[in-house]
C-alpha positions in Angstrom: 0.0 0.0 0.0 2.8 2.4 0.7 4.1 2.5 -2.9 0.6 3.4 -4.2 0.2 6.2 -1.7 3.6 7.6 -2.7 2.6 7.5 -6.3 -0.7 9.4 -5.6 1.2 12.0 -3.7 3.7 12.4 -6.5 0.9 12.8 -9.1 -0.8 15.5 -7.0 2.4 17.3 -6.4 3.1 17.3 -10.1 -0.4 18.5 -11.0 -0.2 21.3 -8.4 3.2 22.4 -9.8 1.8 22.4 -13.3 -1.3 24.4 -12.2 0.9 26.8 -10.4 2.9 27.3 -13.5 -0.2 28.1 -15.5 -1.3 30.8 -13.1 2.0 32.7 -12.9 1.1 36.4 -13.7 2.7 38.0 -16.7 5.5 40.5 -16.0 4.3 44.1 -15.3 4.3 46.4 -18.3 7.0 49.0 -18.7 6.0 52.3 -17.0 4.6 55.0 -19.3 6.9 57.9 -18.6 4.6 60.4 -20.3 1.5 59.5 -18.3 3.4 59.2 -15.1 4.9 62.7 -15.6 1.4 64.1 -16.5 -0.1 62.5 -13.4 2.6 63.8 -11.1 2.2 67.3 -12.6 -1.5 67.3 -11.8 -0.9 66.0 -8.2 1.6 68.9 -7.6 -0.7 71.5 -9.1 -3.6 70.2 -7.0 -1.6 70.3 -3.8 -0.5 73.9 -4.5 -3.9 75.3 -5.6 -6.1 73.7 -2.9 -4.2 75.6 -0.1 -5.8 78.8 -1.4 -9.3 77.4 -1.8 -11.7 78.0 1.2 -15.2 76.9 2.2 -17.6 79.7 3.0 -20.6 79.5 5.3 -23.2 82.2 5.4 -26.1 82.6 7.7 -29.1 84.6 6.6 -32.8 85.1 7.6 -35.5 84.6 5.0 -39.2 84.3 4.9 -40.7 80.8 4.7 -44.3 79.9 4.1 -46.0 77.9 6.9 -49.3 76.1 6.6 -48.9 73.4 9.2 -52.3 73.9 10.7 -54.0 72.8 7.4 -56.2 75.8 7.3 -55.0 76.8 3.9 -54.0 80.2 5.3 -50.3 80.3 4.7 -48.3 82.7 6.8 -44.7 83.9 6.5 -42.2 82.9 9.1 -38.7 84.4 9.4 -36.3 81.4 9.5 -32.6 81.1 9.8 -30.9 79.7 6.7 -27.4 78.5 6.3 -25.7 78.1 2.9 -22.3 77.0 1.8 -20.0 77.8 -1.1 -16.4 78.2 -2.1 -14.0 81.1 -2.3 -10.4 81.6 -3.4 -7.8 83.7 -1.5 -6.3 86.4 -3.8 -3.9 88.1 -1.3 -1.7 87.0 1.6 -3.7 89.2 4.0 -7.0 87.5 3.5 -9.0 89.0 0.6 -11.2 86.3 -0.9 -13.4 86.3 -4.0 -16.6 84.3 -4.2 -20.0 84.5 -5.8 -22.5 87.1 -4.7 -25.3 84.5 -4.3 -23.1 82.6 -1.7 -23.2 85.6 0.7 -26.1 87.6 -0.4 -28.2 88.8 2.6 -25.8 87.1 5.0 -25.9 88.3 8.6 -22.8 86.2 9.4 -20.0 84.9 7.2 -17.4 82.4 8.2 -14.5 80.9 6.3 -13.0 77.5 6.7 -9.4 77.3 5.5 -7.7 74.4 3.9 -6.9 71.7 6.5 -3.2 72.4 6.3 -3.8 76.1 7.1 -5.8 75.5 10.3 -3.5 76.1 13.3 -4.8 78.3 16.0 -8.6 78.4 15.2 -11.1 76.6 17.5 -11.9 73.0 16.7 -14.5 74.1 14.1 -11.7 75.6 12.0 -14.0 78.6 11.2 -12.8 82.1 10.9 -15.2 85.1 10.9 -15.2 87.1 7.8 -16.5 90.6 6.8 -18.2 91.5 3.6 -16.1 94.1 1.7 -18.5 94.5 -1.2 -20.9 92.7 -3.5 -21.9 93.0 -7.1 -25.1 91.2 -7.9 -25.0 92.0 -11.7 -21.8 90.0 -12.1 -22.6 87.7 -9.2 -19.3 88.4 -7.4 -18.4 89.4 -3.9 -15.3 90.1 -1.9 -14.9 89.0 1.8 -12.0 89.6 4.1 -10.6 87.5 7.0 -8.1 88.8 9.5 -5.1 86.6 8.7 -1.6 87.1 7.4 0.9 85.1 5.3 -1.8 83.1 3.6 -1.2 81.2 0.3 -3.0 82.9 -2.5 -3.6 82.5 -6.2 -3.2 85.0 -9.0 -5.8 86.0 -11.5 -4.9 85.0 -15.1 -5.9 86.4 -18.5 -9.1 84.8 -19.7 -8.8 86.4 -23.1 -5.9 84.0 -23.8 -7.9 80.9 -22.9 -8.5 78.5 -25.8 -11.3 76.1 -26.6 -10.2 72.6 -25.6 -7.7 73.9 -23.1 -7.3 71.6 -20.0 -8.6 73.1 -16.8 -9.2 72.1 -13.2 -12.2 73.1 -11.1 -11.8 73.4 -7.3 -14.4 73.7 -4.6 -16.7 72.0 -2.2 -19.4 70.3 -4.2 -22.4 69.2 -2.2 -20.4 70.1 0.9 -17.5 67.7 0.1 -14.6 70.0 0.9 -11.4 70.2 -1.0 -12.6 68.5 -4.2 -11.0 68.9 -7.6 -12.3 67.8 -11.1 -10.7 68.0 -14.5 -12.0 68.9 -17.9 -11.6 71.2 -20.9 -12.9 74.6 -21.9 -16.0 74.0 -24.0 -16.5 77.6 -25.0 -14.5 80.8 -24.3 -17.4 83.2 -24.6 -20.8 81.7 -23.9 -23.9 83.9 -23.7 -26.8 82.3 -21.8 -29.4 84.6 -23.1 -29.5 86.7 -26.3 -28.1 90.2 -25.8 -26.9 89.3 -22.2 -24.2 91.6 -21.1 -22.4 88.8 -19.2 -20.3 86.2 -20.9 -18.9 83.0 -19.4 -16.3 80.3 -19.8 -18.0 77.0 -20.4 -16.4 73.9 -19.1 -17.2 70.2 -18.9 -15.2 69.8 -15.7 -17.8 68.4 -13.2 -19.3 71.3 -11.2 -22.1 70.9 -8.6 -23.8 73.0 -6.0 -21.2 74.0 -3.5 -18.6 74.7 -6.2 -20.0 78.2 -6.5 -17.2 80.8 -6.0 -14.4 78.3 -6.5 -11.6 78.8 -9.0 -11.3 77.4 -12.5 -7.5 77.2 -13.0 -5.2 76.5 -16.0 -2.3 74.1 -15.8 -0.1 76.9 -14.5 -2.4 77.3 -11.4 -3.7 80.7 -12.5 -7.3 81.5 -11.9 -9.0 82.0 -15.3 -12.5 82.0 -14.0 -14.8 81.7 -10.9 -17.2 78.8 -11.1 -20.7 80.2 -10.9 -23.5 77.9 -12.1 -24.5 74.8 -14.1 -27.2 74.0 -16.6 -28.8 70.7 -15.7 -32.1 68.8 -16.2 -31.3 66.3 -13.4 -29.9 68.8 -10.8 -26.4 67.2 -11.0 -23.4 67.9 -13.2 -24.1 67.2 -16.9 -20.9 68.8 -18.3 -22.4 72.2 -18.6 -20.6 74.4 -16.1 -20.0 78.1 -16.3 -17.4 80.4 -14.9 -17.0 84.1 -14.8 -13.9 85.0 -16.9 -11.0 86.3 -14.9 -10.9 89.6 -16.9 -14.3 90.5 -15.5 -13.3 89.2 -12.0 -10.2 91.4 -12.0 -12.2 94.5 -12.8 -14.9 93.9 -10.3 -12.5 92.8 -7.6 -10.3 95.9 -8.0 -13.3 98.2 -7.8 -14.8 96.5 -4.7 -11.4 96.5 -2.9 -10.9 100.2 -3.7 -14.4 101.6 -3.2 -16.5 98.8 -1.7 -18.8 98.8 -4.8 -18.8 98.8 -8.6 -19.5 101.7 -10.9 -21.1 101.0 -14.2 -21.5 103.5 -17.0 -24.5 104.0 -19.3 -25.7 106.6 -21.8 -29.4 106.1 -21.4 -30.2 103.9 -24.4 -31.6 100.4 -24.9 -30.1 98.6 -27.8 -30.7 95.3 -29.6 -28.6 93.2 -32.0 -29.7 93.6 -35.6 -30.8 90.3 -37.1 -31.4 89.7 -40.8 -35.1 89.4 -40.2 -35.1 92.8 -38.3 -33.1 94.4 -41.1 -35.6 93.2 -43.7 -38.7 94.3 -41.7 -37.3 97.7 -40.9 -35.8 98.1 -44.3 -32.3 98.9 -42.8 -29.4 99.4 -45.2 -27.2 97.2 -43.0 -27.8 93.9 -41.2 -24.9 94.3 -38.7 -24.4 96.4 -35.6 -27.0 97.4 -33.0 -30.2 99.4 -33.2 -31.5 101.8 -30.7 -34.8 100.5 -29.3 -35.4 103.2 -26.7 -33.9 106.5 -25.4 -34.6 107.5 -21.9 -36.0 111.0 -21.6 -33.5 113.5 -20.2 -30.5 111.1 -20.6 -27.2 112.1 -22.1 -28.1 110.3 -25.3 -31.5 112.1 -25.5 -29.7 115.5 -25.1 -27.1 114.4 -27.7 -29.9 113.8 -30.3 -29.9 109.9 -30.4 -33.3 108.6 -31.5 -35.0 105.2 -31.6 -34.3 103.5 -34.8 -30.7 104.8 -35.1 -28.2 102.2 -36.0 -24.9 102.3 -34.0 -22.2 100.8 -36.2 -19.2 101.5 -33.9 -18.2 103.0 -30.6 -14.9 104.8 -30.3 -14.0 103.3 -33.7 -14.6 99.7 -32.6 -17.1 97.9 -34.8 -20.1 96.4 -32.9 -21.0 92.8 -33.4 -23.9 92.7 -31.0 -25.7 94.5 -28.2 -23.7 92.7 -25.5 -20.5 94.1 -26.9 -22.0 97.6 -26.8 -23.2 97.3 -23.2 -19.9 95.8 -22.0 -17.9 98.7 -23.6 -20.1 101.4 -22.2 -20.4 99.9 -18.7 -16.6 99.9 -18.4 -16.1 103.5 -19.4 -15.0 106.1 -16.8 -18.0 108.1 -15.6 -16.4 111.4 -16.6 -15.6 110.2 -20.1 -17.5 110.4 -23.4 -18.0 107.8 -26.2 -18.0 108.5 -29.9 -20.8 106.7 -31.7 -20.9 106.2 -35.5 -24.7 106.6 -36.3 -26.6 105.5 -39.4 -30.0 107.1 -39.6 -31.6 105.9 -42.9 -28.8 106.6 -45.4 -27.3 109.4 -43.4 -24.1 108.8 -41.4 -22.9 110.9 -38.5 -20.7 110.8 -35.4 -22.1 111.8 -32.0 -20.2 112.2 -28.7 -22.2 111.2 -25.7 -21.2 111.6 -22.0 -21.2 108.5 -19.8 -23.0 108.6 -16.5 -23.8 106.2 -13.6 -26.5 103.6 -14.2 -29.6 105.1 -12.8 -30.9 101.8 -11.4 -27.8 100.9 -9.5 -28.0 101.1 -5.7 -24.3 101.7 -5.6 -24.7 105.0 -7.4 -24.8 107.0 -4.1 -22.2 104.9 -2.1 -19.5 107.6 -2.7 -21.7 110.0 -0.7 -21.2 107.9 2.5 -19.0 108.9 5.4 -18.7 105.8 7.7 -18.0 108.0 10.7 -21.2 109.9 10.1 -23.5 107.5 8.3 -23.0 104.2 10.2 -26.0 102.9 12.1 -24.6 100.0 14.1 -28.0 98.9 15.5 -29.1 98.1 11.9 -25.7 97.2 10.3 -26.2 99.8 7.6 -24.9 103.1 6.2 -27.7 105.6 5.9 -27.9 108.9 4.0 -30.6 111.5 4.7 -32.7 112.2 1.7 -32.0 115.6 0.1 -32.5 117.3 -3.3 -29.4 115.6 -4.8 -30.5 112.1 -3.7 -34.1 112.7 -4.7 -32.9 113.3 -8.3 -31.6 109.8 -8.3 -35.0 108.4 -7.1 -37.6 110.0 -9.3 -41.2 109.8 -8.1 -40.6 109.2 -4.4 -43.6 109.3 -2.2 -42.0 111.8 0.3 -39.3 114.4 0.3 -37.9 113.1 3.6 -36.4 109.8 4.8 -33.1 107.9 5.1 -31.6 106.0 2.2 -29.9 102.6 2.8 -26.7 103.3 1.0 -24.5 100.4 2.1 -23.7 97.7 4.6 -21.9 98.6 7.8 -21.0 95.2 9.2 -23.1 92.2 10.3 -26.6 93.2 11.1 -27.5 92.5 14.8 -31.0 91.5 14.2 -33.3 88.8 12.8 -35.7 89.3 9.9 -35.6 89.9 6.2 -33.7 93.1 6.7 -33.2 96.3 4.8 -31.9 96.4 1.3 -29.6 98.7 -0.6 -31.7 101.5 -2.1 -34.5 101.3 0.5 -35.8 104.7 1.6 -36.9 104.5 5.3 -39.9 106.7 6.0 -41.1 105.4 9.3 -40.0 103.3 12.3 -42.8 101.8 14.4 -45.2 104.4 13.0 -43.0 107.4 13.7 -41.8 109.4 10.7 -38.1 109.4 10.1 -37.4 112.9 8.9 -33.6 112.8 9.4 -30.6 110.6 10.1 -30.3 112.0 13.6 -33.9 111.2 14.3 -33.5 107.6 13.2 -30.4 107.2 15.4 -32.4 108.7 18.3 -35.3 106.3 17.8 -32.9 103.3 17.9 -30.9 104.6 20.9 -33.1 103.2 23.6 -34.0 99.9 22.0 -32.9 96.6 23.5 -32.5 92.9 22.6 -35.9 91.3 21.7 -37.6 94.6 20.7 -39.6 94.6 17.5 -38.9 97.1 14.8 -41.2 97.7 11.8 -39.9 100.0 9.1 -42.0 101.5 6.4 -39.8 101.8 3.4 -40.1 102.5 -0.3 -38.6 99.7 -2.3 -38.8 99.5 -6.1 -41.5 102.3 -6.2 -43.6 100.4 -3.6 -44.3 101.0 0.0 -43.6 97.9 2.1 -43.2 97.1 5.8 -40.0 95.5 6.9 -40.2 93.8 10.4 -37.1 92.9 12.3 -36.2 91.8 15.8 -33.1 92.9 17.5 -30.8 90.2 18.8 
C-alpha cells in the first residue's frame, strides 16, 4: 500500500506544480513615462492650488411659508438659513473672491481654510469674515478675513484661454470639501441669453452646488474663472458648467477693494442686436451692428440727439458685433468720459459724442456719498444717508421728500428678519416718521434685545413694511 500512496502524492504534487505554473502572472508592463509625468504634474498642481481654496458658510434670515395647521391660510415665518459655497484667496492678507449668491443677505459669514492652514482656530476651524462689497449683476463678492501670510492664487488672463484647453475646477461640491475635477474649456465666450451683457467660460469639468465661487484654473495654477452655475435637467453635473472670466473678475475685484462697490456707466439707451429678419422688416441698409430701441428722456443720449431706430455701427472706432458688446464697452467706461458713436440714420451717417454717467438703477450709485463715521447705524448694520435734493434726483417719483436711504452695509446686522436692502428709503419706524438721520439714530438709541422694529420703506417704487427683531 505504501508505494501506491507515494505514487498518488507524487501525481498530486506534479499536478499542483503544473497548475501553479499556468497561473503565474505575466511580467508588469514597462512604465509609461509620459502618463506618469502628467499625473505627477496634476498632483503637484492640485496640492499647490487647494491651499488657497476655502469653504464659505453664510447665515441669513429669510421668509418661509408655513401652513402646518392645514387651514390653507399660509403665513410667513422668518427662518434662519445656512448656505455654503467656495472662495479663493487672492492676497496673503485675506482678501477672498466668491459668488454674490453665496453671501447675499448674510448676517454672518465664516470661512474654513484648507486643513493644512488651520493652526490656532477653534476646533471648528471657522474664521469670521467681513463682507467688503458685493456686485449682484456680475454675481461676485469680496470678503475679508483677519489673517496674514496666507497662500494665494493670481488671476490669469481669460482672453488668452483657448477652446479645448485643459482646466481644473476646485471647490466644495455638495459640501464635500477640498474637491477637484478636471475637464476642458468647452467655450470661451458663452452667452446664456441673447443680448446678455455677461459672458462665461463654459467647461465640462464636473461642477455641482457648493462649487460656486471656487476657482477654475489652468495648468499653471492661474485663476482663469470663478465657477458660478451649471445647466442641468437632473440637478447634477451634466458637463455644462459656467465660470465668470478672470478679466471680469479682476475688474470687479479691484473696484470693490478700492471703493466697496462697482461703478457701471451708461448713456441712457436700450439697444438690440440687428438680425437679418429685423433688417428686412425695418428696411435697414445694413444687417450688422446694433439698433437703438429706446432712449430715456433726459438722458445724455437724449440730449445728444440719439433717436429710436438709429443704428450704432461702432463705438470709439470699434465695430459692434452685438448689443452685449455695446453694453460691455459702455459699462466699463469712466463716468467722466465720453463715447463717440458712429450713427446710421436711414442713409445718413454721423458721429455723435455722448457723455457716460452712472447707471440710474444701481443702488451703488450713491455709495460715494457715504462717510462711515457719520452715516454708520450699528444697530441696523447699515450706512444711511438723509434724503436731500441731490439724492431725490436719483430716485424720481418718491412718495415723500424726507427719509433715510440705505446706501451700504456697515457690518453684520445684529437682528433677525428679512432686513433692509440697498436702495430702500426709510420713511417710518414703528409708526414714527423718520425725517432725518439723527432722528433715526435717536429712535434706535433706547431699544434693547428682543424689541420689534417695523420700518415703512419705499422699495422699487412700492411701500412695504420690513419687520425685524433685535438680537
